[in-house]
C-alpha positions in Angstrom: -19.6 32.5 -9.3 -21.1 32.5 -5.8 -21.4 28.5 -5.7 -17.7 28.7 -7.4 -16.3 30.7 -4.5 -18.2 28.1 -2.1 -16.4 25.3 -3.9 -13.1 26.9 -3.4 -13.7 27.8 0.1 -14.5 24.0 0.8 -11.8 22.5 -1.0 -9.4 25.1 0.7 -11.0 23.9 4.0 -10.2 20.2 3.0 -6.8 20.6 2.1 -5.8 22.6 5.4 -7.4 19.8 7.0 -5.2 17.3 5.2 -2.6 15.8 7.6 1.0 16.6 7.0 4.1 14.7 7.0 6.0 17.1 9.4 3.2 17.6 12.0 1.2 14.7 11.7 2.5 11.9 10.4 6.2 12.1 11.7 5.3 11.7 15.2 3.6 8.6 14.7 6.4 7.2 12.9 8.6 8.4 15.5 6.6 6.3 18.4 5.8 3.0 16.3 7.7 3.0 13.3 11.5 4.4 14.1 12.7 1.7 16.2 13.0 -0.7 13.2 12.6 1.9 10.1 16.0 3.1 10.5 19.5 2.8 9.4 21.1 -0.3 10.4 17.9 -2.2 11.7 15.7 -4.8 10.2 13.4 -3.3 8.5 13.9 -3.2 4.6 13.8 1.0 4.3 14.0 3.7 7.0 11.2 6.1 7.5 13.2 9.0 9.2 12.7 11.7 6.5 9.8 12.7 4.2 12.5 12.2 1.2 12.6 8.3 2.6 8.8 8.1 3.6 7.1 9.6 0.8 7.8 7.0 -1.8 5.9 4.4 0.5 3.2 6.1 1.3 0.6 3.7 -0.5 2.6 0.9 1.1 1.9 2.8 4.4 -1.8 3.0 3.9 -2.1 -0.4 3.2 -0.2 -1.9 6.1 -1.9 0.3 8.8 -5.1 -0.7 7.6 -4.3 -4.6 7.4 -2.6 -4.2 10.8 0.6 -5.8 9.3 2.2 -2.9 10.9 3.6 -2.4 13.4 3.7 -5.8 14.3 1.3 -6.4 17.1 -1.3 -9.3 16.9 -3.0 -8.9 20.5 -7.0 -8.2 19.9 -7.2 -4.5 21.1 -10.6 -5.4 23.3 -8.5 -6.9 25.8 -5.3 -4.7 25.1 -4.1 -4.2 28.8 -0.2 -4.5 28.0 2.6 -2.3 28.7 4.5 -3.0 25.5 1.2 -2.1 23.1 2.6 -1.0 19.7 -0.5 -1.1 18.0 -2.0 2.4 16.4 -4.6 4.0 17.7 -8.0 4.4 14.9 -6.9 8.4 15.1 -3.3 7.2 14.1 -4.8 4.9 11.4 -6.8 7.6 10.1 -3.7 10.4 10.5 -1.5 7.6 8.1 -4.4 6.7 5.7 -5.8 10.1 4.8 -1.9 11.5 4.7 -1.5 9.3 1.5 -4.9 9.5 -0.2 -4.5 13.5 -0.4 -0.8 13.2 -1.9 1.4 12.7 0.9 2.0 16.6 1.5 5.1 17.8 3.3 3.8 20.6 5.3 6.0 23.4 7.3 9.4 21.9 8.3 9.3 23.8 11.4 6.3 21.7 12.6 8.5 18.9 12.9 9.4 17.3 16.1 13.2 16.8 17.6 14.6 13.6 16.4 13.9 10.8 18.2 17.3 9.7 20.0 17.7 5.9 20.3 20.0 4.3 22.6 23.2 2.6 20.7 24.7 1.5 24.1 23.4 -1.3 27.0 19.7 0.1 27.5 20.3 -1.8 30.9 23.2 0.3 32.2 26.6 -1.8 32.0 26.1 -5.3 32.7 28.2 -7.7 35.2 28.8 -10.1 32.2 28.6 -10.0 28.8 28.6 -13.4 27.2 28.9 -13.7 23.6 28.4 -16.7 20.9 32.3 -18.1 20.2 31.9 -17.8 16.1 30.6 -15.4 13.7 27.4 -16.8 11.8 27.4 -16.1 7.8 24.0 -15.0 6.5 23.8 -15.7 2.4 22.8 -12.7 0.1 19.3 -14.7 -0.4 17.4 -17.3 0.2 15.8 -18.6 3.6 17.9 -19.1 6.3 16.6 -22.0 8.6 16.5 -21.2 12.5 19.6 -21.3 14.0 20.3 -22.8 17.6 23.7 -22.0 18.7 25.2 -22.9 22.1 26.8 -20.3 23.7 28.9 -21.0 27.0 28.6 -19.6 30.6 31.0 -21.5 32.4 29.2 -20.4 36.0 30.9 -22.3 38.6 27.9 -21.4 41.0 24.3 -20.8 40.9 23.9 -17.0 39.8 20.5 -15.0 40.6 19.7 -12.9 37.7 17.9 -9.4 37.7 18.1 -8.1 34.2 19.3 -9.8 30.8 19.8 -7.6 27.5 20.3 -9.6 23.9 21.9 -7.6 21.5 22.2 -8.4 18.2 26.0 -8.4 16.2 23.9 -7.6 13.1 20.8 -5.7 13.7 20.0 -5.5 10.0 19.9 -9.1 9.8 18.7 -10.6 13.1 14.7 -10.8 13.3 14.6 -12.2 16.5 16.5 -14.1 19.5 15.0 -16.6 21.7 17.5 -17.4 24.7 16.9 -20.4 26.7 18.5 -22.1 29.3 20.1 -25.6 29.1 20.7 -26.7 32.2 23.2 -30.1 32.7 21.6 -33.1 31.8 19.3 -31.8 29.0 19.0 -33.1 25.5 18.1 -30.1 24.2 20.4 -29.1 21.0 22.5 -32.4 21.5 24.3 -33.3 17.9 22.7 -31.7 15.0 20.4 -28.2 15.4 16.9 -29.4 15.4 16.5 -27.2 11.7 19.6 -28.8 10.3 17.6 -31.8 9.7 14.5 -30.2 7.6 13.6 -31.7 5.1 15.0 -35.1 5.6 13.1 -38.3 6.4 9.5 -37.8 7.9 9.5 -38.3 11.8 9.0 -41.6 13.2 5.2 -41.5 15.3 4.7 -45.2 15.8 5.4 -44.1 19.3 3.4 -41.0 19.7 1.2 -40.7 23.3 -2.3 -41.8 22.7 -5.0 -39.3 22.1 -6.1 -39.6 26.0 -2.5 -38.4 27.6 -2.5 -35.8 29.8 -0.9 -32.1 28.8 1.5 -30.6 31.1 2.8 -27.5 33.0 6.6 -27.3 32.4 9.4 -26.1 33.5 10.9 -24.2 30.4 10.5 -25.1 27.0 12.1 -27.5 24.1 13.2 -30.5 25.9 13.3 -29.1 29.2 15.5 -26.3 28.0 13.8 -22.6 30.1 13.2 -19.8 28.3 14.9 -17.0 30.0 14.1 -13.7 27.4 14.2 -13.0 24.1 15.3 -10.0 21.4 12.6 -8.4 19.0 13.6 -5.3 17.3 11.6 -2.3 19.5 10.9 -5.0 22.1 11.9 -4.8 25.9 14.7 -6.0 27.4 14.3 -8.3 30.8 14.2 -6.2 33.8 12.7 -7.5 37.0 11.2 -5.3 40.1 13.2 -5.2 43.2 13.7 -8.4 45.2 12.9 -10.3 41.9 15.5 -12.5 40.2 15.7 -15.5 37.8 17.8 -18.5 38.5 20.4 -19.8 36.3 22.2 -23.1 38.2 25.8 -23.4 37.7 27.0 -25.7 34.9 23.9 -24.5 32.7 24.8 -23.0 29.0 23.0 -20.8 27.0 20.9 -21.6 23.3 20.7 -18.7 20.9 17.8 -19.3 18.4 18.1 -17.3 16.1 15.8 -16.0 13.2 18.1 -14.3 10.4 17.0 -12.4 7.2 18.5 -12.1 3.7 19.1 -8.6 2.3 20.9 -8.8 -1.0 24.0 -9.1 0.2 26.0 -11.4 2.5 26.7 -10.5 6.4 28.0 -11.5 9.3 26.2 -12.0 12.8 27.9 -12.3 16.1 25.1 -11.7 18.9 25.4 -11.4 22.9 23.8 -11.0 25.7 24.5 -8.8 29.1 23.6 -10.4 32.5 23.1 -8.1 35.7 23.4 -10.4 39.2 21.3 -9.7 42.1 23.5 -8.2 44.9 21.4 -10.6 47.6 19.2 -13.6 47.3 15.5 -12.5 45.7 12.4 -12.2 47.7 11.1 -13.7 44.7 11.6 -16.1 42.1 10.8 -15.2 37.9 10.3 -18.2 36.2 9.1 -19.2 32.1 6.6 -22.0 32.4 5.1 -23.5 29.6 1.5 -24.4 29.3 1.3 -27.1 26.2 -0.1 -30.0 25.1 2.7 -32.5 23.8 -0.4 -35.2 22.6 -1.5 -33.2 19.7 -2.2 -34.7 16.5 -3.8 -32.3 13.7 -5.8 -33.8 10.8 -4.3 -34.0 7.5 -6.0 -30.8 5.8 -7.9 -29.5 9.1 -8.0 -25.5 7.9 -9.3 -24.9 11.9 -7.8 -27.5 14.0 -8.4 -26.8 18.0 -5.9 -27.9 20.5 -6.7 -26.9 24.1 -4.5 -27.6 27.2 -5.5 -26.1 30.9 -4.2 -27.0 34.3 -5.1 -25.3 37.8 -2.6 -23.5 40.0 -2.5 -25.1 43.3 -0.2 -21.8 44.4 -1.1 -18.0 44.2 1.3 -16.6 42.1 1.8 -13.4 39.8 1.5 -13.4 36.1 4.3 -11.1 34.3 3.7 -11.9 30.5 2.9 -14.4 27.7 4.6 -15.4 24.8 2.7 -17.7 22.4 4.4 -20.1 20.7 3.5 -22.3 17.6 4.9 -22.8 14.3 4.0 -22.4 10.6 0.6 -23.7 10.9 -0.4 -21.7 14.1 -3.4 -19.4 13.1 -5.1 -18.0 16.8 -4.3 -18.7 20.4 -6.2 -17.4 23.7 -5.3 -17.6 27.2 -8.3 -17.4 29.8 -7.9 -17.5 33.3 -10.8 -19.1 35.2 -11.0 -17.3 38.9 -11.7 -19.7 42.1 -14.7 -17.3 42.1 -16.2 -18.2 38.7 -14.9 -15.1 37.2 -13.1 -15.4 33.3 -11.1 -13.5 31.9 -9.2 -13.6 28.6 -5.5 -12.6 29.5 -4.4 -12.8 25.6 -6.2 -13.2 22.7 -4.5 -13.5 19.3 -7.1 -13.6 16.3 -4.1 -13.7 13.4 -0.9 -16.0 14.8 2.3 -15.1 13.0 5.3 -17.6 13.6 7.5 -14.7 11.9 6.5 -12.2 14.9 7.6 -13.9 18.8 6.3 -11.5 20.8 6.4 -11.5 24.4 3.3 -9.6 25.8 3.8 -8.0 29.1 1.0 -7.2 31.1 0.5 -3.3 32.1 1.2 -4.1 35.4 1.6 -8.1 36.8 -1.6 -9.8 37.6 -2.1 -12.2 40.4 -3.6 -15.4 40.0 -5.2 -17.1 43.1 -4.7 -20.5 44.2 -7.2 -22.5 42.6 -7.3 -20.1 39.0 -7.5 -22.6 36.1 -6.0 -21.8 32.7 -6.8 -22.8 29.9 -4.8 -22.6 26.5 -6.7 -22.8 23.0 -4.7 -22.9 20.4 -5.8 -23.2 16.6 -4.0 -24.6 13.3 -4.3 -24.3 9.7 -3.5 -27.4 8.4 -5.0 -26.9 5.2 -3.5 -26.3 1.5 -4.7 -23.1 1.4 -2.1 -21.9 4.6 1.1 -20.6 1.8 3.6 -21.6 4.9 2.2 -25.1 5.2 5.0 -27.7 4.6 2.6 -30.6 3.6 -1.1 -30.2 4.0 -1.7 -34.0 3.7 0.0 -35.4 7.0 -0.9 -35.6 10.3 0.8 -33.6 12.3 2.2 -33.8 15.8 4.2 -32.1 18.3 7.9 -31.9 17.7 10.4 -29.2 18.0 11.0 -29.0 14.0 8.8 -26.2 12.3 7.4 -29.0 9.7 5.8 -29.9 13.4 4.0 -28.5 15.4 3.8 -26.5 19.0 1.1 -25.2 21.1 2.9 -23.4 24.2 2.0 -20.6 26.3 5.4 -19.4 27.7 4.1 -17.9 30.9 6.5 -15.6 33.0 5.5 -16.0 36.8 6.2 -14.9 40.3 6.6 -17.2 42.5 6.3 -16.9 46.5 9.7 -17.6 47.9 8.6 -20.7 49.8 7.8 -22.6 45.8 10.2 -23.7 43.3 8.6 -24.0 39.7 9.3 -27.9 40.0 7.2 -27.8 42.9 4.2 -26.2 41.4 4.3 -28.2 38.3 4.4 -31.5 40.3 0.9 -29.9 42.0 -0.5 -28.7 38.7 -3.9 -30.7 37.9 -3.6 -30.4 33.8 -6.2 -31.6 31.4 -6.1 -31.9 27.9 -8.9 -32.1 25.2 -8.4 -32.0 21.8 -11.2 -31.6 18.8 -11.8 -30.1 15.3 -14.5 -27.2 15.4 -16.1 -25.4 13.2 -15.1 -22.0 12.0 -17.4 -19.7 13.9 -15.7 -20.7 17.0 -12.5 -19.2 16.0 -11.8 -15.7 17.7 -10.1 -14.7 14.5 -13.4 -14.9 12.7 
């Protein structure tokens, strides 16, 4: 009898210690999940109430254990990011223990107040709103190729931007939006949009650059179009510090690169961007520069191919954020800084890159990169048949803007001193490129 009582008491302690939805699980969902998992947002199911969440308890357990959710791919060993959305080990244990012990509701009185989400402009009222000229119709099913949509600005004079916010017209269908500034004379998205020629004749690489060509630190991204900002569910809008601003030259327009997802019923989107102008010339200029290797030649079937690029900064700058960009063969990414005194710092390590999530990693505070700092960008690619997203493992892969080609760009948001233009920084920088296939053991994903 005594043993039975002890066992019953022990079982009671276990039950008392079991996490409950209202007291333990709901606060985690509010802070890390509901930005996307609520009505009208991109996630397939809301996780706001107990009744909505309980059927997904086992799926939540699996997703957090595999670290598929919430989407955050930076290595936690260097987690110095202001927008870090990763779960702590304690939060993972709360969700997994809750699922393992039957997903109890607990006492509704323990629930925190519902989280309030802002439906209007988070940046405040913009000075100007620029919208897509036409609606885009999203089909009910199937994959929608990346869309590249020109959006006119009609600026007749240069403009300094201190804040910008992208607002999707249909949040339940828009996975992400990258916004590029296309300056006059740029060839970016001239004629057919890049993805409209997917699966046609293979590209002609008869004039591909030789393997010993140098890579580049470049102003902007594809075909010289400069990155401006982006939208991802739960992400930050572009807000700069007092005295900082981004320059948009007169005659420029915008290109919205939009990733739409289908949900079983047709939908319509007409996305827009709000801009707030600086009231006076800024003390410093913020730009997106791309550190990339356009000479990549990824071997057929290579499961872990390394492409590297490095550049030495000719002047001191401050690093604000890092956005790694590869296509569907992208596997892992690392950006390092080697300082003039010999110290090496990993600025961003992404051991499991996911093309479907274009995340911009904001440092917790801007990092001063002194003159002479060497930036080293390493990108790993999986061109093997084991990569389920690989369109063709039998071909050699070159740099290109189509998703069946590849990129290895590190988009760097930098603050420049007043005397330095991005064009001058690029001109003075000293890039260097190497190409190699490496054993799996040296991949940071291992």
